N, CA, C and O atoms as CSV, one atom per row, in Angstrom:
chain,resi,resn,atom,element,x,y,z
A,1,MET,N,N,11.846,-1.616,-11.469
A,1,MET,CA,C,10.613,-1.544,-10.502
A,1,MET,C,C,10.803,-2.085,-9.085
A,1,MET,O,O,10.150,-1.753,-8.096
A,2,ARG,N,N,11.900,-3.060,-9.149
A,2,ARG,CA,C,12.526,-3.318,-7.820
A,2,ARG,C,C,12.707,-2.072,-6.999
A,2,ARG,O,O,12.035,-1.800,-6.005
A,3,ALA,N,N,13.563,-1.424,-7.444
A,3,ALA,CA,C,13.734,-0.205,-6.932
A,3,ALA,C,C,12.601,1.039,-6.072
A,3,ALA,O,O,12.759,1.540,-4.959
A,4,ILE,N,N,11.721,1.213,-6.852
A,4,ILE,CA,C,10.666,1.844,-6.842
A,4,ILE,C,C,9.946,1.085,-5.644
A,4,ILE,O,O,10.049,1.665,-4.563
A,5,VAL,N,N,9.231,-0.118,-5.645
A,5,VAL,CA,C,8.748,-0.853,-4.664
A,5,VAL,C,C,9.506,-0.939,-3.242
A,5,VAL,O,O,8.936,-0.970,-2.152
A,6,ASP,N,N,10.922,-0.972,-3.461
A,6,ASP,CA,C,11.786,-0.918,-2.040
A,6,ASP,C,C,11.727,0.819,-1.577
A,6,ASP,O,O,11.705,1.144,-0.390
A,7,ALA,N,N,11.712,1.531,-2.366
A,7,ALA,CA,C,11.736,3.006,-1.885
A,7,ALA,C,C,10.199,3.198,-0.895
A,7,ALA,O,O,10.122,3.682,0.234
A,8,PHE,N,N,9.109,2.662,-1.723
A,8,PHE,CA,C,8.144,2.762,-1.115
A,8,PHE,C,C,7.510,2.038,0.098
A,8,PHE,O,O,6.538,2.418,0.752
A,9,VAL,N,N,8.339,0.789,0.289
A,9,VAL,CA,C,8.224,0.132,1.338
A,9,VAL,C,C,9.009,0.863,2.598
A,9,VAL,O,O,8.530,0.960,3.728
A,10,ALA,N,N,10.020,1.248,2.282
A,10,ALA,CA,C,10.931,2.005,3.036
A,10,ALA,C,C,10.184,3.142,3.372
A,10,ALA,O,O,10.230,3.567,4.527
A,11,ARG,N,N,9.565,3.638,2.595
A,11,ARG,CA,C,9.098,5.208,3.188
A,11,ARG,C,C,7.448,4.509,4.042
A,11,ARG,O,O,7.257,4.721,5.240
A,12,VAL,N,N,6.573,3.823,3.307
A,12,VAL,CA,C,5.588,3.671,4.522
A,12,VAL,C,C,5.979,2.964,6.070
A,12,VAL,O,O,5.236,3.110,7.040
A,13,HIS,N,N,7.171,2.239,6.121
A,13,HIS,CA,C,8.126,1.923,7.469
A,13,HIS,C,C,8.078,3.044,8.063
A,13,HIS,O,O,7.425,3.191,9.097
A,14,ALA,N,N,8.879,4.168,7.404
A,14,ALA,CA,C,9.335,5.107,8.254
A,14,ALA,C,C,8.319,6.136,8.502
A,14,ALA,O,O,8.796,7.202,8.891
A,15,ASP,N,N,7.178,6.100,8.392
A,15,ASP,CA,C,6.417,6.947,8.135
A,15,ASP,C,C,5.700,7.181,9.545
A,15,ASP,O,O,5.707,6.224,10.319
A,16,PHE,N,N,5.061,8.410,9.962
A,16,PHE,CA,C,4.853,8.903,11.286
A,16,PHE,C,C,3.230,8.347,11.125
A,16,PHE,O,O,2.875,7.797,12.167
A,17,VAL,N,N,2.415,8.358,10.315
A,17,VAL,CA,C,1.081,7.585,10.348
A,17,VAL,C,C,0.727,5.710,10.240
A,17,VAL,O,O,0.013,5.030,10.978
A,18,VAL,N,N,1.375,5.381,9.278
A,18,VAL,CA,C,1.321,3.818,8.767
A,18,VAL,C,C,2.662,3.030,9.110
A,18,VAL,O,O,2.702,1.843,8.790
A,19,GLY,N,N,3.883,3.668,9.809
A,19,GLY,CA,C,4.956,2.960,10.090
A,19,GLY,C,C,4.624,2.043,10.905
A,19,GLY,O,O,5.149,0.952,10.682
A,20,PHE,N,N,3.660,2.135,12.116
A,20,PHE,CA,C,3.647,1.214,13.129
A,20,PHE,C,C,3.122,-0.300,12.704
A,20,PHE,O,O,3.168,-1.360,13.328
A,21,LEU,N,N,2.634,0.007,11.469
A,21,LEU,CA,C,1.892,-1.017,11.275
A,21,LEU,C,C,3.038,-2.159,10.314
A,21,LEU,O,O,2.688,-3.269,9.915
A,22,PHE,N,N,4.161,-1.666,10.136
A,22,PHE,CA,C,5.315,-2.394,9.569
A,22,PHE,C,C,6.371,-2.979,10.652
A,22,PHE,O,O,7.308,-3.724,10.368
A,23,GLU,N,N,6.117,-2.609,11.658
A,23,GLU,CA,C,6.931,-2.976,12.728
A,23,GLU,C,C,6.786,-4.530,13.191
A,23,GLU,O,O,5.755,-5.134,13.486
A,24,GLY,N,N,8.336,-5.065,13.161
A,24,GLY,CA,C,8.546,-6.203,13.254
A,24,GLY,C,C,8.108,-7.002,12.318
A,24,GLY,O,O,7.951,-8.197,12.567
A,25,ARG,N,N,7.867,-6.542,11.228
A,25,ARG,CA,C,7.367,-7.315,9.765
A,25,ARG,C,C,8.679,-7.591,9.081
A,25,ARG,O,O,9.725,-6.979,9.299
A,26,ASP,N,N,8.504,-8.625,8.191
A,26,ASP,CA,C,9.781,-8.879,6.952
A,26,ASP,C,C,9.284,-7.706,5.785
A,26,ASP,O,O,8.341,-7.755,4.996
A,27,LEU,N,N,10.267,-6.684,6.001
A,27,LEU,CA,C,10.183,-5.958,5.435
A,27,LEU,C,C,10.427,-6.357,3.696
A,27,LEU,O,O,9.855,-5.825,2.743
A,28,ALA,N,N,11.110,-7.085,3.674
A,28,ALA,CA,C,11.797,-7.781,2.257
A,28,ALA,C,C,10.777,-8.674,1.597
A,28,ALA,O,O,10.605,-8.701,0.378
A,29,ARG,N,N,10.066,-9.452,2.525
A,29,ARG,CA,C,8.822,-9.875,1.872
A,29,ARG,C,C,7.435,-9.490,1.682
A,29,ARG,O,O,6.504,-10.088,1.143
A,30,ILE,N,N,7.534,-7.965,2.440
A,30,ILE,CA,C,6.247,-7.304,1.921
A,30,ILE,C,C,6.958,-6.190,0.826
A,30,ILE,O,O,6.196,-5.328,0.388
A,31,ALA,N,N,7.787,-6.177,0.559
A,31,ALA,CA,C,8.675,-5.815,-0.610
A,31,ALA,C,C,8.234,-6.622,-1.714
A,31,ALA,O,O,7.574,-6.020,-2.561
A,32,GLN,N,N,8.495,-8.133,-1.944
A,32,GLN,CA,C,8.532,-8.627,-2.906
A,32,GLN,C,C,7.129,-9.001,-3.093
A,32,GLN,O,O,6.812,-9.151,-4.273
A,33,HIS,N,N,6.188,-9.194,-2.202
A,33,HIS,CA,C,4.722,-9.111,-2.205
A,33,HIS,C,C,4.283,-7.888,-3.218
A,33,HIS,O,O,3.876,-8.208,-4.334
A,34,GLU,N,N,4.342,-6.741,-2.923
A,34,GLU,CA,C,4.078,-5.581,-3.533
A,34,GLU,C,C,5.126,-5.604,-5.059
A,34,GLU,O,O,4.697,-4.628,-5.675
A,35,LEU,N,N,5.597,-5.869,-5.418
A,35,LEU,CA,C,6.693,-5.994,-6.671
A,35,LEU,C,C,6.076,-7.041,-7.584
A,35,LEU,O,O,6.294,-6.971,-8.793
A,36,GLU,N,N,5.044,-8.358,-6.895
A,36,GLU,CA,C,4.361,-9.183,-7.405
A,36,GLU,C,C,3.296,-8.789,-7.858
A,36,GLU,O,O,2.917,-9.081,-8.992
A,37,LEU,N,N,2.486,-7.888,-6.853
A,37,LEU,CA,C,1.189,-7.184,-7.093
A,37,LEU,C,C,1.346,-6.292,-8.573
A,37,LEU,O,O,0.670,-6.406,-9.595
A,38,ALA,N,N,2.366,-5.470,-8.319
A,38,ALA,CA,C,2.583,-3.998,-9.415
A,38,ALA,C,C,3.159,-5.035,-10.327
A,38,ALA,O,O,2.757,-4.688,-11.438
A,39,SER,N,N,3.761,-5.941,-10.446
A,39,SER,CA,C,4.207,-6.741,-12.081
A,39,SER,C,C,2.768,-7.234,-12.606
A,39,SER,O,O,2.209,-7.075,-13.691
A,40,GLY,N,N,2.435,-7.802,-11.588
A,40,GLY,CA,C,0.973,-8.619,-12.222
A,40,GLY,C,C,-0.061,-7.663,-12.760
A,40,GLY,O,O,-0.689,-8.171,-13.689
A,41,HIS,N,N,-0.355,-6.683,-12.521
A,41,HIS,CA,C,-1.035,-5.960,-13.073
A,41,HIS,C,C,-1.088,-4.528,-14.036
A,41,HIS,O,O,-1.941,-3.757,-14.475
A,42,LEU,N,N,0.312,-4.691,-14.059
A,42,LEU,CA,C,1.264,-3.952,-15.180
A,42,LEU,C,C,1.661,-4.554,-16.369
A,42,LEU,O,O,2.210,-3.840,-17.208
A,43,GLY,N,N,1.447,-5.997,-16.649
A,43,GLY,CA,C,1.569,-6.636,-17.619
A,43,GLY,C,C,3.070,-7.319,-17.375
A,43,GLY,O,O,3.412,-8.047,-18.307
A,44,GLY,N,N,3.948,-7.216,-16.366
A,44,GLY,CA,C,5.170,-7.611,-16.073
A,44,GLY,C,C,4.953,-9.333,-15.893
A,44,GLY,O,O,3.862,-9.902,-15.898
A,45,PRO,N,N,6.278,-9.971,-15.739
A,45,PRO,CA,C,6.247,-11.356,-15.712
A,45,PRO,C,C,5.918,-11.947,-14.167
A,45,PRO,O,O,5.711,-13.143,-13.957
A,46,LEU,N,N,5.902,-10.830,-13.043
A,46,LEU,CA,C,5.635,-11.959,-11.942
A,46,LEU,C,C,4.176,-11.631,-11.438
A,46,LEU,O,O,3.520,-10.641,-11.761
A,47,ARG,N,N,3.843,-12.506,-10.705
A,47,ARG,CA,C,2.383,-12.948,-10.053
A,47,ARG,C,C,2.088,-13.093,-8.540
A,47,ARG,O,O,2.738,-13.932,-7.917
A,48,TYR,N,N,1.392,-12.529,-8.056
A,48,TYR,CA,C,1.276,-12.613,-6.343
A,48,TYR,C,C,0.947,-13.714,-6.188
A,48,TYR,O,O,0.076,-14.342,-6.790
A,49,ALA,N,N,2.070,-14.247,-4.820
A,49,ALA,CA,C,2.310,-15.574,-4.673
A,49,ALA,C,C,1.869,-15.699,-3.236
A,49,ALA,O,O,1.884,-16.807,-2.701
A,50,GLY,N,N,1.416,-14.455,-2.482
A,50,GLY,CA,C,1.183,-14.374,-0.993
A,50,GLY,C,C,-0.020,-15.148,-0.895
A,50,GLY,O,O,-0.454,-15.888,-1.779
A,51,ARG,N,N,-0.630,-14.900,0.433
A,51,ARG,CA,C,-1.804,-15.310,1.033
A,51,ARG,C,C,-2.969,-14.394,0.606
A,51,ARG,O,O,-2.733,-13.278,0.142
A,52,PRO,N,N,-3.928,-14.747,0.724
A,52,PRO,CA,C,-5.540,-13.950,0.246
A,52,PRO,C,C,-5.170,-12.112,0.769
A,52,PRO,O,O,-4.806,-12.167,1.944
A,53,LEU,N,N,-5.164,-11.190,0.459
A,53,LEU,CA,C,-4.704,-9.734,0.790
A,53,LEU,C,C,-5.945,-9.537,2.320
A,53,LEU,O,O,-5.661,-9.262,3.486
A,54,GLY,N,N,-7.159,-9.776,1.766
A,54,GLY,CA,C,-7.820,-9.764,3.008
A,54,GLY,C,C,-7.492,-10.575,4.387
A,54,GLY,O,O,-7.671,-10.148,5.528
A,55,GLN,N,N,-7.007,-11.757,4.034
A,55,GLN,CA,C,-6.767,-12.450,5.051
A,55,GLN,C,C,-5.603,-11.757,5.560
A,55,GLN,O,O,-5.825,-11.431,6.726
A,56,VAL,N,N,-4.400,-11.378,5.152
A,56,VAL,CA,C,-3.027,-11.106,5.620
A,56,VAL,C,C,-3.674,-9.409,6.156
A,56,VAL,O,O,-3.516,-9.276,7.370
A,57,HIS,N,N,-4.097,-8.617,5.729
A,57,HIS,CA,C,-4.789,-7.255,6.190
A,57,HIS,C,C,-5.931,-7.258,7.070
A,57,HIS,O,O,-5.602,-6.679,8.105
A,58,ARG,N,N,-6.960,-7.597,7.113
A,58,ARG,CA,C,-7.793,-7.538,8.073
A,58,ARG,C,C,-7.558,-7.425,9.562
A,58,ARG,O,O,-8.253,-6.620,10.182
A,59,PRO,N,N,-6.648,-8.151,10.207
A,59,PRO,CA,C,-6.391,-8.470,11.739
A,59,PRO,C,C,-5.687,-7.082,11.606
A,59,PRO,O,O,-6.013,-6.361,12.549
A,60,LEU,N,N,-5.098,-6.668,11.010
A,60,LEU,CA,C,-4.253,-5.336,11.497
A,60,LEU,C,C,-5.012,-3.965,11.600
A,60,LEU,O,O,-4.585,-2.953,12.155
A,61,ARG,N,N,-6.268,-4.128,10.934
A,61,ARG,CA,C,-7.373,-3.284,11.675
A,61,ARG,C,C,-7.276,-1.825,10.855
A,61,ARG,O,O,-7.573,-0.768,11.412
A,62,ILE,N,N,-6.865,-1.891,9.588
A,62,ILE,CA,C,-6.341,-0.837,8.894
A,62,ILE,C,C,-7.519,-0.042,8.564
A,62,ILE,O,O,-8.439,-0.677,8.049
A,63,ASN,N,N,-7.718,1.391,8.774
A,63,ASN,CA,C,-8.653,2.156,8.389
A,63,ASN,C,C,-8.456,3.118,7.068
A,63,ASN,O,O,-7.366,3.063,6.498
A,64,GLY,N,N,-9.656,4.151,6.476
A,64,GLY,CA,C,-9.579,4.392,5.669
A,64,GLY,C,C,-8.532,5.509,5.505
A,64,GLY,O,O,-7.954,5.805,4.459
A,65,GLY,N,N,-8.399,6.030,6.610
A,65,GLY,CA,C,-7.179,7.176,6.610
A,65,GLY,C,C,-5.969,6.597,6.270
A,65,GLY,O,O,-5.215,7.096,5.435
A,66,GLN,N,N,-5.724,5.492,6.916
A,66,GLN,CA,C,-4.236,4.880,6.849
A,66,GLN,C,C,-4.057,4.595,5.469
A,66,GLN,O,O,-3.037,5.025,4.931
A,67,PHE,N,N,-5.100,3.765,4.630
A,67,PHE,CA,C,-4.974,3.518,3.486
A,67,PHE,C,C,-4.654,4.695,2.497
A,67,PHE,O,O,-3.818,4.593,1.599
A,68,ARG,N,N,-5.503,5.982,2.782
A,68,ARG,CA,C,-5.337,6.666,2.018
A,68,ARG,C,C,-3.761,7.362,2.018
A,68,ARG,O,O,-3.144,7.894,1.095
A,69,ARG,N,N,-3.485,7.194,3.054
A,69,ARG,CA,C,-1.792,7.780,3.509
A,69,ARG,C,C,-0.865,6.626,2.995
A,69,ARG,O,O,0.261,6.979,2.645
A,70,ARG,N,N,-1.095,5.654,2.926
A,70,ARG,CA,C,-0.500,4.779,1.992
A,70,ARG,C,C,-0.635,5.016,0.582
A,70,ARG,O,O,0.242,4.391,-0.012
A,71,MET,N,N,-1.192,5.503,0.000
A,71,MET,CA,C,-1.968,5.807,-1.321
A,71,MET,C,C,-1.055,6.946,-1.740
A,71,MET,O,O,-0.461,6.919,-2.818
A,72,ALA,N,N,-0.940,8.051,-0.784
A,72,ALA,CA,C,-0.376,9.194,-1.029
A,72,ALA,C,C,1.334,9.323,-0.970
A,72,ALA,O,O,2.063,10.178,-1.472
A,73,ILE,N,N,1.639,8.221,-0.217
A,73,ILE,CA,C,3.095,7.559,-0.267
A,73,ILE,C,C,3.495,7.026,-1.349
A,73,ILE,O,O,4.585,7.371,-1.805
A,74,LEU,N,N,2.490,5.799,-2.188
A,74,LEU,CA,C,3.022,5.464,-3.156
A,74,LEU,C,C,2.963,6.406,-4.445
A,74,LEU,O,O,3.872,6.344,-5.273
A,75,ALA,N,N,1.678,7.447,-4.639
A,75,ALA,CA,C,1.714,8.457,-5.772
A,75,ALA,C,C,3.134,9.214,-5.564
A,75,ALA,O,O,3.787,9.340,-6.600
A,76,ARG,N,N,3.749,9.774,-4.290
A,76,ARG,CA,C,4.886,10.459,-3.875
A,76,ARG,C,C,6.120,10.004,-4.615
A,76,ARG,O,O,6.965,10.717,-5.158
A,77,VAL,N,N,6.042,7.891,-4.494
A,77,VAL,CA,C,7.319,7.720,-4.766
A,77,VAL,C,C,7.213,7.551,-6.142
A,77,VAL,O,O,8.189,7.989,-6.751
A,78,LEU,N,N,6.288,7.027,-6.865
A,78,LEU,CA,C,5.975,7.266,-8.294
A,78,LEU,C,C,6.605,8.240,-9.188
A,78,LEU,O,O,7.281,8.174,-10.215
A,79,GLU,N,N,6.113,9.232,-8.381
A,79,GLU,CA,C,6.227,11.061,-9.209
A,79,GLU,C,C,7.723,11.048,-9.139
A,79,GLU,O,O,8.398,11.214,-10.155
A,80,GLU,N,N,8.464,10.775,-7.480
A,80,GLU,CA,C,9.879,11.010,-7.623
A,80,GLU,C,C,10.485,10.306,-8.339
A,80,GLU,O,O,11.427,10.905,-8.859
A,81,ARG,N,N,10.379,9.097,-8.679
A,81,ARG,CA,C,10.960,7.803,-9.605
A,81,ARG,C,C,10.985,8.279,-10.842
A,81,ARG,O,O,11.919,7.972,-11.583
A,82,GLY,N,N,10.070,9.020,-11.226
A,82,GLY,CA,C,9.828,9.240,-12.926
A,82,GLY,C,C,8.896,8.405,-13.435
A,82,GLY,O,O,8.802,8.325,-14.660
A,83,VAL,N,N,8.204,7.783,-12.753
A,83,VAL,CA,C,7.202,6.567,-13.691
A,83,VAL,C,C,6.347,7.606,-14.392
A,83,VAL,O,O,5.916,8.700,-14.027
A,84,PRO,N,N,6.248,6.962,-15.435
A,84,PRO,CA,C,5.306,7.480,-16.533
A,84,PRO,C,C,3.854,7.714,-15.858
A,84,PRO,O,O,3.366,6.872,-15.105
A,85,GLU,N,N,3.204,8.928,-16.188
A,85,GLU,CA,C,1.991,9.171,-15.557
A,85,GLU,C,C,0.933,8.262,-16.149
A,85,GLU,O,O,-0.112,8.151,-15.508
A,86,GLU,N,N,1.069,7.574,-17.323
A,86,GLU,CA,C,-0.258,6.384,-17.414
A,86,GLU,C,C,0.094,5.337,-16.551
A,86,GLU,O,O,-0.749,4.881,-15.779
A,87,THR,N,N,1.582,4.772,-16.600
A,87,THR,CA,C,1.667,3.748,-15.691
A,87,THR,C,C,1.625,3.695,-14.242
A,87,THR,O,O,1.404,2.675,-13.589
A,88,ALA,N,N,1.966,5.452,-13.537
A,88,ALA,CA,C,1.250,5.694,-12.640
A,88,ALA,C,C,0.289,5.710,-11.955
A,88,ALA,O,O,0.176,5.360,-10.780
A,89,ALA,N,N,-0.748,6.276,-12.925
A,89,ALA,CA,C,-2.168,6.207,-12.610
A,89,ALA,C,C,-2.931,4.815,-12.509
A,89,ALA,O,O,-3.812,4.578,-11.683
A,90,ARG,N,N,-2.353,3.728,-13.691
A,90,ARG,CA,C,-2.772,2.618,-13.812
A,90,ARG,C,C,-2.235,1.682,-12.469
A,90,ARG,O,O,-2.827,0.716,-11.988
A,91,TRP,N,N,-1.044,2.218,-12.055
A,91,TRP,CA,C,-0.676,1.370,-10.574
A,91,TRP,C,C,-1.466,1.847,-9.573
A,91,TRP,O,O,-1.850,0.899,-8.888
A,92,LEU,N,N,-2.020,3.243,-9.048
A,92,LEU,CA,C,-2.569,3.371,-8.364
A,92,LEU,C,C,-4.016,3.596,-8.438
A,92,LEU,O,O,-4.752,4.003,-7.539
A,93,ALA,N,N,-4.342,3.243,-9.742
A,93,ALA,CA,C,-6.185,3.095,-9.917
A,93,ALA,C,C,-6.419,1.573,-9.138
A,93,ALA,O,O,-7.330,1.276,-8.366
A,94,HIS,N,N,-5.291,0.728,-9.605
A,94,HIS,CA,C,-5.380,-0.499,-9.428
A,94,HIS,C,C,-5.457,-0.895,-7.699
A,94,HIS,O,O,-6.254,-1.701,-7.221
A,95,ASP,N,N,-4.426,-0.116,-6.926
A,95,ASP,CA,C,-4.491,-0.168,-5.600
A,95,ASP,C,C,-5.500,0.404,-5.071
A,95,ASP,O,O,-5.837,-0.095,-3.997
A,96,ARG,N,N,-6.166,1.353,-5.464
A,96,ARG,CA,C,-7.185,1.834,-4.936
A,96,ARG,C,C,-8.739,0.965,-4.729
A,96,ARG,O,O,-9.597,1.238,-3.889
A,97,LYS,N,N,-8.781,0.067,-5.568
A,97,LYS,CA,C,-9.673,-0.884,-5.776
A,97,LYS,C,C,-9.461,-1.945,-4.647
A,97,LYS,O,O,-10.275,-2.857,-4.502
A,98,LEU,N,N,-8.382,-1.820,-3.867
A,98,LEU,CA,C,-8.055,-3.108,-3.044
A,98,LEU,C,C,-8.570,-2.333,-1.677
A,98,LEU,O,O,-8.446,-3.010,-0.657
A,99,GLU,N,N,-9.042,-1.220,-1.534
A,99,GLU,CA,C,-9.343,-0.593,-0.160
A,99,GLU,C,C,-10.331,-1.259,0.634
A,99,GLU,O,O,-10.133,-1.294,1.849
A,100,ARG,N,N,-11.410,-1.817,0.141
A,100,ARG,CA,C,-12.664,-2.634,0.762
A,100,ARG,C,C,-12.117,-3.786,1.086
A,100,ARG,O,O,-12.655,-4.385,2.017
A,101,VAL,N,N,-10.762,-4.498,0.344
A,101,VAL,CA,C,-10.330,-5.769,0.661
A,101,VAL,C,C,-9.300,-5.570,2.197
A,101,VAL,O,O,-9.493,-6.259,3.200
A,102,VAL,N,N,-8.294,-4.572,2.103
A,102,VAL,CA,C,-7.550,-4.141,3.059
A,102,VAL,C,C,-8.000,-3.767,4.273
A,102,VAL,O,O,-7.456,-4.153,5.308
A,103,THR,N,N,-9.263,-2.807,4.245
A,103,THR,CA,C,-9.333,-2.157,5.102
A,103,THR,C,C,-10.384,-2.669,5.982
A,103,THR,O,O,-11.109,-3.611,5.662
A,104,ASP,N,N,-10.476,-1.929,7.292
A,104,ASP,CA,C,-11.787,-2.682,8.338
A,104,ASP,C,C,-12.994,-1.988,8.085
A,104,ASP,O,O,-13.953,-2.303,8.789
A,105,GLY,N,N,-13.155,-1.066,7.184
A,105,GLY,CA,C,-14.553,-0.746,7.142
A,105,GLY,C,C,-14.673,0.887,7.931
A,105,GLY,O,O,-15.613,1.659,7.741
A,106,THR,N,N,-13.635,1.123,8.718
A,106,THR,CA,C,-14.062,2.337,9.497
A,106,THR,C,C,-12.929,3.336,8.758
A,106,THR,O,O,-12.127,3.033,7.875
A,107,ASP,N,N,-13.127,4.575,9.393
A,107,ASP,CA,C,-11.992,5.728,8.943
A,107,ASP,C,C,-11.475,6.330,9.923
A,107,ASP,O,O,-11.966,6.209,11.046
A,108,CYS,N,N,-10.413,7.074,9.696
A,108,CYS,CA,C,-9.996,7.870,10.564
A,108,CYS,C,C,-10.484,8.888,11.546
A,108,CYS,O,O,-10.032,9.212,12.644
A,109,VAL,N,N,-11.598,9.338,10.821
A,109,VAL,CA,C,-12.610,10.534,11.476
A,109,VAL,C,C,-12.971,10.009,12.873
A,109,VAL,O,O,-13.280,8.821,12.771
A,110,GLY,N,N,-13.050,10.450,14.145
A,110,GLY,CA,C,-13.898,10.066,14.985
A,110,GLY,C,C,-15.016,10.827,15.425
A,110,GLY,O,O,-15.151,11.986,15.033
A,111,SER,N,N,-15.852,10.282,16.219
A,111,SER,CA,C,-17.098,10.832,16.548
A,111,SER,C,C,-17.062,12.099,17.321
A,111,SER,O,O,-16.211,12.280,18.192
A,112,PRO,N,N,-18.134,13.139,16.967
A,112,PRO,CA,C,-18.030,14.363,17.717
A,112,PRO,C,C,-17.610,14.394,19.155
A,112,PRO,O,O,-18.173,13.534,19.832
A,113,VAL,N,N,-17.015,14.936,19.605
A,113,VAL,CA,C,-17.208,15.281,20.856
A,113,VAL,C,C,-17.952,15.792,21.283
A,113,VAL,O,O,-18.393,16.814,20.757
A,114,SER,N,N,-18.468,15.262,22.538
A,114,SER,CA,C,-19.730,15.998,22.876
A,114,SER,C,C,-19.458,16.669,24.580
A,114,SER,O,O,-18.791,16.087,25.437
A,115,SER,N,N,-20.084,17.864,24.747
A,115,SER,CA,C,-19.955,18.772,25.744
A,115,SER,C,C,-20.630,18.240,27.112
A,115,SER,O,O,-20.605,18.939,28.125
C-alpha cells in the first residue's frame, strides 16, 4: 500500500493541473496521511492521525475540478498498480465522500464571457 500511495502523491505533485497545490509541502508527510486514511477505511491497521481534513484543505481553496482531477489520478494509479477492482472501488468511493470536506464549494467552470 505504501508504494501505491507514494506513486499517487508523486503523480499529483507532478500534475500540471493540481501539482501547484503541493509545492513547498512535505510530500512524505502527505503520503503518510494518505496511507493512514486508506488503511483506516480499507480495514488496515493504521488510522488517520492528522488534523481535521477540512481545517487542512479549506485554506487551499480547492475547487471541484481540482478534486476530480485528484480522483482521476488516484483511479489511474490504482489501476496501474493492479489494485483489485473491489478494493479500488471502495477506496475511490471513500475518497469521493470527502469532496465537500476538502473543497471550497466552487467548480472550475467559469462564468460565461459576456460580449
